[in-house]
One Martini backbone bead per residue (centre of mass of N, CA, C, O) as a GRO file, in nm:
protein
   72
    1MET     BB    1  22.978 -17.078  12.374
    2GLY     BB    2  22.656 -17.231  12.319
    3LYS     BB    3  22.731 -17.502  12.153
    4VAL     BB    4  22.841 -17.634  12.418
    5PRO     BB    5  22.887 -17.771  12.699
    6LEU     BB    6  23.002 -17.597  13.008
    7ASP     BB    7  23.272 -17.697  13.241
    8VAL     BB    8  23.515 -17.543  13.413
    9ARG     BB    9  23.614 -17.773  13.600
   10SER     BB   10  23.679 -17.987  13.368
   11LEU     BB   11  23.905 -17.822  13.223
   12GLY     BB   12  24.145 -17.707  13.424
   13ALA     BB   13  24.129 -17.403  13.419
   14ASP     BB   14  24.213 -17.092  13.552
   15LEU     BB   15  24.128 -16.870  13.287
   16PRO     BB   16  23.849 -16.853  13.150
   17THR     BB   17  23.721 -16.700  12.848
   18VAL     BB   18  23.463 -16.467  12.743
   19VAL     BB   19  23.366 -16.344  12.427
   20GLY     BB   20  23.133 -16.142  12.278
   21HIS     BB   21  23.188 -16.155  11.958
   22LYS     BB   22  23.112 -16.475  11.953
   23MET     BB   23  22.788 -16.374  12.047
   24ARG     BB   24  22.706 -16.082  11.926
   25ALA     BB   25  22.865 -15.889  12.079
   26PRO     BB   26  23.054 -15.652  12.160
   27LYS     BB   27  23.345 -15.536  12.146
   28GLY     BB   28  23.496 -15.574  12.479
   29ALA     BB   29  23.322 -15.803  12.576
   30ALA     BB   30  23.382 -15.980  12.892
   31ALA     BB   31  23.478 -16.289  13.067
   32LEU     BB   32  23.621 -16.401  13.384
   33TYR     BB   33  23.743 -16.701  13.517
   34VAL     BB   34  23.835 -16.766  13.856
   35ARG     BB   35  24.001 -16.984  14.011
   36GLU     BB   36  24.030 -17.115  14.296
   37GLY     BB   37  24.349 -16.986  14.419
   38VAL     BB   38  24.389 -16.760  14.219
   39ARG     BB   39  24.621 -16.503  14.172
   40LEU     BB   40  24.591 -16.153  14.117
   41GLU     BB   41  24.722 -15.873  13.943
   42PRO     BB   42  24.723 -15.559  13.888
   43VAL     BB   43  24.794 -15.337  13.627
   44VAL     BB   44  24.616 -15.103  13.757
   45HIS     BB   45  24.630 -14.888  14.003
   46GLY     BB   46  24.356 -14.726  14.234
   47GLY     BB   47  24.110 -14.923  14.256
   48GLY     BB   48  23.804 -15.107  14.373
   49GLN     BB   49  23.738 -15.263  14.149
   50GLU     BB   50  23.717 -15.582  14.138
   51ARG     BB   51  23.873 -15.628  14.411
   52GLY     BB   52  24.126 -15.428  14.306
   53LEU     BB   53  24.177 -15.497  13.973
   54ARG     BB   54  24.048 -15.212  13.907
   55ALA     BB   55  24.063 -14.853  13.801
   56GLU     BB   56  23.818 -14.856  13.637
   57THR     BB   57  23.524 -14.814  13.499
   58GLU     BB   58  23.266 -14.983  13.427
   59ASN     BB   59  23.093 -15.125  13.149
   60VAL     BB   60  22.764 -15.164  13.155
   61ALA     BB   61  22.677 -15.198  12.860
   62LEU     BB   62  22.860 -15.442  12.802
   63ALA     BB   63  22.754 -15.628  13.027
   64VAL     BB   64  22.462 -15.637  12.918
   65ALA     BB   65  22.532 -15.745  12.633
   66LEU     BB   66  22.657 -16.011  12.727
   67GLY     BB   67  22.411 -16.119  12.880
   68THR     BB   68  22.216 -16.109  12.634
   69ALA     BB   69  22.401 -16.301  12.441
   70ALA     BB   70  22.383 -16.519  12.627
   71PRO     BB   71  22.310 -16.824  12.665
   72ARG     BB   72  22.035 -17.038  12.821
   0.00000   0.00000   0.00000
């Protein structure tokens, strides 16, 4: 990401992932694109974050770092 144009629809992938450390963001920062129609099951149950898929609190600092590092 950031080196060549990226169109997730043309990839045909169900779950492409962007990892932050490849863009000089901290390790642990990542983004997951979920193609429409793909159903996910939570690994840890109990929380309502991310539409019921996460039980932990989101790491806002890592999310901001990923957004800052992402090319525009």
